[in-house]
N, C-alpha and C positions, 0 to 999 in steps of 0.2 A: 502932723507934720505937713508942711506945704510942699507940693511938688514944684521944683524950680525949673523943670524942663518944659518949655512950650514947644509946640510942633514947628514954630517958626525959627526956633533957635538952633544954630548949627552945633552948639556945644552940648553934648550929652551931660546929664546931671547925675550926681552920686545919690541924690535923694529919691530917684525914680522908684527904687525898690519899696518905698513905703507908701505907694499909691493906695493901698488898701485902707489906710487911715485918713485919706483925704478925698472923700467922695466928690466934693465940689470941684476940685481941680480936675479930677478924672472926667466928670461930666462936661466940663468946659472943653477938654481935649477931644472927647468923643463927638461933641457937637461940631467942633471945628473940622473933624475928620468927615463928618456927614456932609458938611457944607462944601467939601472938596477943596479946602485951602491948601496952598502949597506947603509941603513939608521939606524944608531945606535940610539936607544932610542926614535924613533918616531913611533907611532902606526898608526897615521892618519894625513892626510894633506888636507886642503881645499884651493883651489886657485881661488880667484875671484868668489866664489859661490854666486849665486843670485837666488831669487825666486820671481815670479810675479804672481798675481792672473789672472783669465780669464778677469777681468775688468781692468787690467793694474796697479793694486795697488801693489807696491813692499813690500814684507814681509821681505826680507833680501837683503842687498846691498853690493856687492863686498866683501864678507866675505873671509878673508884669515888668516889661522893660522895653526900651527902644534900642535898635541896633544902628549905629552910625554907618553911613554909606562911605565906601572907599577907605575904611580904616582897618587896622589890625586889632582884633578883639580876642582877649584871652578868656577862656571859660574855665574857671577854677571850681573845684569841689572834690569831695571824697567819693570813692566808689560807693554806689548805692544811693547817692544823693539825687540821681535822676538826670545826669548829664547826657547820657545816651538817649533817654526818652525826650529830653528837651531838644536835642539835635534832630531827632526824628520829627518832632512836632514842627520845628523850624523849616524842615525840608518838605513838610506836608504829609509825612508818613504817619499812619496810625493803624494799629491792629483793629480789625472789624469788631472784635468783641469788647473793645474798650469804650468807655464813655468819656466825652470831652466837654469842657465848659469854657466859656469866655469867648473872646474874639481875637482874630489875627488880621492885621492890616499890613499891606505891602505897598511900596511905591509903584504907582501905575505909569502908563505912558505919558500921562499929562503932568506927572511930577507930584501929584497929590497922593496921599495915602488912601487906599481903598480896600474893601474887604477882599481877602485873598480868595482867588479862584485856583484851587489846588493844582489842576492839570496845567494851567499856564505857568503858575509859579514853579512847579516841579521842574520844568524845562529851563528855568533860570537859576537853578541851584545845582552846584556840584558838591556831592556828599562823598568824601573819601573815607571809607570805613576800613577796618582791619580785616579784610577778607581776601587779600591777595594770595594767601597761602593756598587757596583752593585751586590755583593754577597748577600746582604740583609738578607734573612731568614736562611742562612746557618751558623751554629755555627762557631766561629772563629777557633777552633781547627780542625774541619772538613775541613774548607777551606784550612788551611795551610798544613794539611796532604795530601789533594788531590793534592795541588800544588807540594808538595815534591815528591809524586809518579810520577807525570808527568815529573819531572826532574831527576828521578832515585835516589832520596834521601830517607832516612828512617825516621820514626816517632821520633826516639830518637833525631835527629837533631832539629826537630820542638820543642820538649820538652826543649832542651837546650837553643834554641834561645828565646823561650817564657819566660823561667826563667831569662835569662840575661836581657831581656827587661821588666821584671816585669809585664807580662800580663797572667801569668799562672792561675790566679784566674778567668779569664773571658773565659776559654776554651769553656764552654757550652753556652755562650751568643751569640745570633744571631748577625751577623756582623752589621746590621743596628742599633742595640741597644748599640753598643760600643761608647765610647766617641771619640771625634775627635783625641785626642792624642793616644788612644788605637788603633784606625783604622790606624793611621800613623805608629805606631810601628809594627802592623801586616803587613802593606805594606812593611816595611823594611825587615821583616823576609822573605817575599815572594821573595824580591829581592836578599837577601843573599843566598836563596836556589837555585837561578837561575843564579848564577854568571858565566860570560863568559869572553872573552878577553877584551871587553869593557863593563863597567856597567854604564848606564846613569840613574841618580836618579832625579826625578822631585820633588823638594822641599820636601825632606824626613824629614827635621828638623822643619818645620813649626808647631807651636803649642806645641813644646816640651820644657821642661826646659833645662837649660844649661848642667846639669849633664847627662841627657839622651842623649842629642845631642853629648856630648863628647864620651859616650859609643858607640853610633852608628858609629861615624866617626872612632873610634878605631877599631871596628869590620870590617869596610870596608877596612881600611888600612892594617889590619892583613892578608887579602886575597892576598895581593901583586899583585893584578890585576890592570888594569887601571880603575879609577873611575872618572866620571864627575858628580859633584853634583851642582844643582842649589840651591842657597841660597838667601833668601829674605833679611834677616838681619843677620849679623854675628858679633860676638864679637871679640875682639883682641885675646882672648884665643883660640877660635875656628879657627881663621884665621891662627894661627901658625900650625895647623894640616894639612893645605893644602900645597902642593909642588908647585902648579901651579895655575895661575889665568887667566881667560878670562873675560874681561869686555866689555859689549855691550852698545852702545849708538847710538841712531837714526838708529836702525836696521842694524848696522854693528859692527865689533869688532875693538875697538880702543886700546886694549892692550891684548897681549897674551904672558905670560912669567912667570918667577919664582915669587912666592908670595912675597919673601923678597925684590924684586927689583921694585915692582910696585910704591911705594912712590917715590923712586929716579927717576924713569922714568918720571913721571909726573912733578916732581920738575924741572928736566932738561928741560922740555917743557915750564916752566914758571909758573906752578901752585904753588900758595902760600898756604900752609896748615896752618890752625889755630892750635895753641898749645893746645887748650882745647878740641879738638875733635879727635876721632879715624879716621885715614886717610881714611879707607874704607868707613865709614859712610859719610865722607865729599865728597868723590867721588860720592857716590850715590845721595847726595844732589845736586851736580853739574849736574848729569844726569837728575835730575828732574827739573833743572833750577830754583831752589829756591834760591833767593839771599837775604841776610840780609844787605849787605854793598857793597861798590864800589869794594872791592877785589873779592867778589863772582861774581860780574858781569864780571870783567876781566877774572876770571878763567873760567866762563861759555863760554865766547867767545873763549878762547883757546881750550876748550873741543869741541865746535862745529866746530872749524877750523880743528881740527884733524879728526873729523868724515867726514867733507866735502871733505877733501883731498882724503880720501879713496873712498867716494861715487862717486866722479867725476873722478875717475881714469878709464882707458879703461875697457870696459866690457869683460867678458870671452865669450868663444864660447857657443852657444846654445846647450843644452843637448837634448837627444832623449826623447821619450815618455816612459810611464811606461811599465814595463815588463808585458806582457799579459798572460804568461803561466809559472808557476813555477812547474816543475816536482816533486820536493821534497815535495811539499804540497799535493800531491796525495797519499803519503805513508800512510799506515794504521798501527796503533799500538793498541794492545789489551788493554794496560793500558789507553791510551788516550780515547778510545771508552768507556771503563767502567767508567772512571771518569766523562765523559760528561753525561752518563746515570744516575749516582748517583746524580750529581748536578741537573739534570732535575727534580728529585723527590721533591726538595725543592721549586720548582716554583708553586706547587699546592696551591690553595687558602685556602682550608680547613685545611689540615694537610699533612705531608709528605707521598706521595704515594696515596693520595685520588683520583687522576685522574685515577689510575688503576681501581678502583672500577667503576668509571663512564664509562671507556672504556669497561668494562665487562657488566654492566647493560643495557646501551643504545642499543647496538646491540642485546642483549638477549631479551629485550623488543620488539624491532622492528621485530626480527625474529619470536618471538612467535606470535605477532599480525599478521604478514604476513602469517604464516603457520597454525595458530590455526583452521581456518575454514576448511582447507583441512584435518587436523589431526582429528578434531571432526567428519567430514563427513566420513572419512575412518574408524574411530572407530565405528561409528554408523552402517556403512555398513557391517563391519566385525563382529559386535556383534551378539549375539543369536537372532533368529527371532522366535516368537511364531506363531503357526498355519501356518507354512510355510514348504513345503517339501524341501529336499536338493537341488533339481534342480531349485527351485524358490528362493533360498537363496539370490542371488544378482540380482534378476530379476529387482528390482526397484532401483538398485544401479549403480555404475560405471561399464562400460563394461570391464574395466581392471580386474575386479574381476569376472564378470559374465561369460565371455567366457572360461577362464581357468577352472572355476568350473564345467560347464556343460560338457566340454571335459574330465575332470578328472573323473567325474561320469560315462560318457559313456565308457571311456577306462576301468574303473574298472569293469563295467558290462560285456563287451564283453570278457575281459580277464578271467572272471570266467566261461564263457561258455565252455563246454567240446568240442564243435565242432568249436572252434574259427578259423577263417581264419588268418594264421600267417602273410601274407603280409598285410591284412587289419589292423591287430593289430599294425603292425609296422608303417603303414601309419598314423593311429590315434595317436600313441605315438609321432611321429615326429611332427604332426600338434599341438598336445597338448603342446609339449615343446616350439615350436615357439610362440604359442599364449600366453603361460605363460611368456616367455621372453619379448614379446611385452607388456604384462600387467605390468610386473615388471619395465621395462624401462619407461613405461608411468607414473606409480605411482611415481617413483623417479624423473622423469623430472618435473612433476607437483609440487612436494614438493619443490625441490631445486631451481626451477625457482623463486618461491615465496621467499624462504629463502635467496637466494643469492642477490635478489634485495633489499629486506627490510633490512636484517641484514648486507649485504655486501655493496651494492651501497649506501644506505641511512645511515645505521648505522656506517659504517667504513669511507666511502669517505667524508661524510659531517661533520664529527666530527673532529675539529682541534686537533693536538697533542700539547704537552707542549713546543715543540721546537719553536712554532710560537708565544709564549709569548714574547713580545717585549723586556722585561728586560732580559730574558734568551738569546735571539738572540744577544743582545748587549754584554752580558757577554761572550758568546762564541767567538764573533768577537774580543773582547779585549784579550781574552785568547790565541787566535791564534796569534795575534800580539805580545803577550808576550812569544810565543813559548812554551806554556804549552802543546799544541797539534797542529795538522795540520788540514787544511781544509778537507783532506780526512778522518780524524778521526771524524770530525763533521758530514760530510755527511754519513759516515758509521754508526755512532751512531744513526742518524735519521732513517736509514734503519732498524737497529736492533730494535729500539723503535717501529716502525710501525709493523714489523713482529711479535713482542711479544705482543704488546697491541691490535693490530687489527687482523692480519692474524691468529695468534695462538688462540686468543679468539674466533674468528669466526669459526675456524676449530673445536674447542671443542664443540661449540654450534651445528654445523652441524652434528658432529658425534653423539651427543646426540639425535638429531632428527632422524638420520639414525637408531639407535638402537630402538628408540620408534616405528618407522614404522615397523621394523622387528618383534617387539613383537605384533603389532596390526594386521598386514596383515595375511591372511589365510595361515596356515602352508603348506597346500597342494600346494599353488601357489609357495611358496619358495622352497619346495622340488622338484618341477617340473622344475624350472628355472635353466638354466646352466650359467647364467651371473656370478654368484659367488659374493663374497663380496670384493675381492681384487681390481677388476677393478673400481667399483664406488668409493671406498674409496681412491684409488690412484688419480682418477680424482678430487675428492674433495680437496685433498691436493694441486694440481696444481691450482684449482679454487681459493682457498683462497690466494695462492701466487700471482696469477694474480691480484686479488683484491688489494693485498698489493702493487703491482707494480703501479697500478693506484693511490693509496694513496700516495706513495712516490713521484710520479710525481707531484701531486697537492700540496704536502707540499714543494716541491722545487720551485714551481711557485712564482712569486713576488706578493703574496696576503697577505694583512694584516689580523690579527686575526679576526677583526670585519667583514670583507667581505668574509672570507673563506667559511662559510656556503652558502652564496648567490652564490658565484662563482662556488663552487662544485655542488650546486643544478642545476645551469644553464648548467654545463658540463654534468651532468647526464641526464637532460632533452633533450639536443641535441643529445647525443650519445646513449641513451637508451630509454628515455621516448617517444619521438615522433616516432622514428623508430619502437619501440615495439608496440605502439598503432596502427600504420598504418599496421604493419605486422599482428596484431590480426584481424583488420577489413578486410584486403584484403585476408586473408587466410580462413575466415569462410563464405564467400559469397556463396561458392559451397557446403557447408555442407548439405547433404541430410536429416539430422535429426533435422533441425531447430537450436534452440539456444544451444542445448547440443552437445558438441564435441564428435565425435566418438573416439574410442580407437586409431586409426591411427593418428588422428589429434593432439594427445598429443606428437607425435614424429615428430620433425620438418622436417626430410627428407622424411616423407610420407605425408607432407602437401602440397597442391597445392595452389599456389597464383592465384589471380583472377584479375590481373591488367587490362587485356583486357576487362573484364566485367565492371570494373570501367570506363574505357575510353568510352565504348559503352553507359554506363549510362549518362555520361557527354554529349555525342553527341546527345543523344535522348531527352535531356531537351529542353525547350523552350527559353533558353538564346540566346542572340544575338551571331553572329559569333565571334565578337571580344572578348566577355566574354568567349565563349567556348575555343578559342585559349589560352586565359590567364589562364583559369582553367586547361586546358590540359598541358600547360607549367609547372604550379605549381605542377600538379600531377606527371609529369615526373621527376621533381626535387626531389620530396618526394620519388618516387620509387627508383631513383638512390641513394639517401641518405640512404634509408632503406636497400637496397641491400649491401651497404658498411658497415654500422654500425651494422646490425643484425648479421654479422659473426665476429664482434669485441666486442660485448656486453659481458663483463665479467660475468654478471649474467646468461647468456645463455651458457657459456663455458661447464658446466657440461652436460647439456642435449644434446647439439649438438655433443660433442666428444663421449659421451656414446653411442649415437645412431649410429654414424659412425663406431666406433670400433666394436659394436655389429653386424652391417651389414657386415663389412669386415670379421668377424670371423664366419659368417653364423649362428648367434644366433637368428636373427629375420627373417630369410628366410629359406625355405625348402632346404635341401641338394639337389644339382643339380641332382644326380643320382636317388634319391628317388622321386624327383619332376616329373621325367619322367613317373612314374607309377601312379601319382595322376592326375585325370581328373575330369571333371564335374560330371561324374557318381559316382565317389568315394565321392565327396563332397555332392552330393544329398543323397547318402546312409547314410552318417554321420549325416546330418541335419535331415533326416527322423527318424533315430534311436533315436536321442536326443529328437525330438518332441514326439515320441511314448512313451518315458520314462515319460514325464511330461504331456502328453495330449496337444492337441492344445489349445493355450491360446488366446482368443479374448479379446481385451482391449477396455473397455468403456471409460477409462480416456483419453481425447483428448490430454493432455499434456505429455503423456508417450512417451518415446523416440522411442518405437518400433511400435507405433500405425499406422504409415504410411505404414507398410509392411503387416498388416493384420494377420500375424501368426508368431509364433516362428520359424517354419521351413523355411519360406520364408526369414526371416531376417538372420537366421543362414547361409542359402545357399549363400546369397549375401555377407555376411561378409567373410565366409570361401573361397569363390571364389576369393575375393580380396586378402586375406591374403596368399593364397597358389598359385594361378595361375596368378593373374593380378597385382602383386606387381610391382610398378614403382617408386622406390625411386629417388629423385632428390635433387639438391643442395638447401639449405635453401633459400626460397623465390626466387627461380629461376628455373622455370620448364624446361627451355631450356638445363640445364646441368644435364644429367642423371648420377645417381650413381649406375646403375645396375651392372656395372663392377668396383666397387670402388677399388682403389689401395692403397697400403701402402703410396705411395708418396702423394696421395690426402689427406690422414689422416694427414700426416706430415705438408702439406701446410695449412690444416684447423687449426691445432694447432698453427702453426706459425702466421697465420693471427691475432689471438687473441692477440698475444704478440707484433706484429709490431707497432701498434698504440701507446700503452703506452711507448714502448721503444723509438720510435721516439720523442714523446713529452718529455719523461724523459731526452733525450739527450739535448733538448733545455732548459728545466727548470733546469736540473743539471748543465749545463754550466753557466746559470745565477747565481745559488747559489755559484758555484765555484768562479766565477769572483767577485761576491759581497763580499764573505767572505775572498777573497785573500788579504793578506797584500799589500798595494799600494806601490810597490817598484820601484825605478828608479836608474839606474846606474849613 
């Protein structure tokens, strides 16, 4: 059979479906395409297009046709004949596991047909599928207005379309509660708002009365764009509204041409049409191979022969794989991000936005539980004490409060003396400031280590966001395929959602705790410290952002909603729980004051790890040599794991960075020039002076933290010697790295280390989300 359709002809031909048996005409066409000749009236051409599953099942066979530009085309065929697969292929969509053959050409900017570039073509196609039911609890009007905004249209167009399709009365009805016909009409409105060069409609007329179907087809035709409409059943009246028809049978196309010529074409092939049946309905009967008489059987044989001639024609060239990277999908738009966030609120189970309350209350509860013991202790320690002198005020409390207080009282006493030694007063003042800074850093470190672990790690990282609800995930994926927004918008909206719901909420809670502590703690300590409020508050901001980065990374990971809490808990256990517990054990073995931490040991850079002692303990046991080697190996692994994760733990970011910045700025060490004048004699003088103020205190309580020293003076001397003369800061959980000459570069590296792990993991999980949400396009 000769193909009567040339690329220069405006009129599509009914003989195009038999290209497989006319290789010469096909070659002529392809040569003209390669030469870039003008293709008047043709928007798209498929040549021997074929799709096969990974198991070798053909979904489309040797499909060849030309799609006329600016025309209404009806796609006819039975269920299972490949209409959906053909529409996917026309839009450029293809499952990565499928194999495709043949060529696809589209009209380029020059007007000539050229090989399709899927990413560019994808943005020229509007593919309206039957997926609107996924909007569920969103009111119909809100759905359509949201879609309109994504396409740059206004609400007035939505009102007009809803009025024309008679669904204005159901504006406030949730989409899932609309009738099938109302959902279908809303789907049509969404498609009309999104019109492109090619508009593909997946059975938009199903379930609608004939009058509504005529209205919809008229609205499509009025746009004067190219429309391909799949129809299941079509009346003679509706058929007249189509310019072009594509008929599928046995997964291929047996007719592609003008609607008014379809009957003549098949009659010329030998098909005998009954006089009492509409010819299109009879053709569909033949496709289904339903025979009532001998004539039907003969006609079915002719039908199958036409299909077999095409199916057994030479196969086209194998196409490449799916496009793995689409740069345009990384673009962000404010409108797209905002519309995604608005839609996410409708996914809440209780009521719109109810998850926001949960995101606030859960970390608030955990932060309160995690910090309440410390706050109550601090409140009790700082509260009024009956029958206790000023110097004994914090004697039975935390050292972070006790030492600054006694030094404050001593400085106050000597400053009131008329014959005060100016140098000695300066030395005492410097020591008092350093001890007050150490106390303040210690108090803040204790509080926010608790708060960031419970409120941040557990309260934020383990609670899944609304974006992980499977229905919403599917909805966003479908909306990306519909070009309402891009993958970048989806990923950006998820980041914004986590920053607002998790990071911001956590920051508000932490700031509230900060101000509570400032109200509770001794005013004399606050007035003496030179740390200020800006530094800790700034570090808190970055702490919650770091926690948010971990949360984004986990939300991008391929984890289902049901397993999210378990997976996140395992992540926290490995990166924070186990290293933190081992750090706590190995850092307290050398504590000279038993089970109570000294003030220095609340600051990580002043804490000495005792790994060597642990190894000695293992070697001194009565275990066999084999077991000792095994335990030592396990211990070394845990040590390396701890040294890696302890400087990456987001819940420790605040305390570590605050301590190092304070060390670098000489807030927790004596100024080098003044330190030259402070020796053991000066320290002893200060300790004896403080002891003389309160009298020597002998402790009968064996559990008291100072009982091992025998006297207040001895204990003060030992502490002040360490604080002023023997200070040896080191890297967190690594005694071999001294921080005595800490540099700005080291602080920068310390900050960067906290961010490297989540950034690296985010790159992996983000790539997964990008690839998963990406439309599956193939050239």
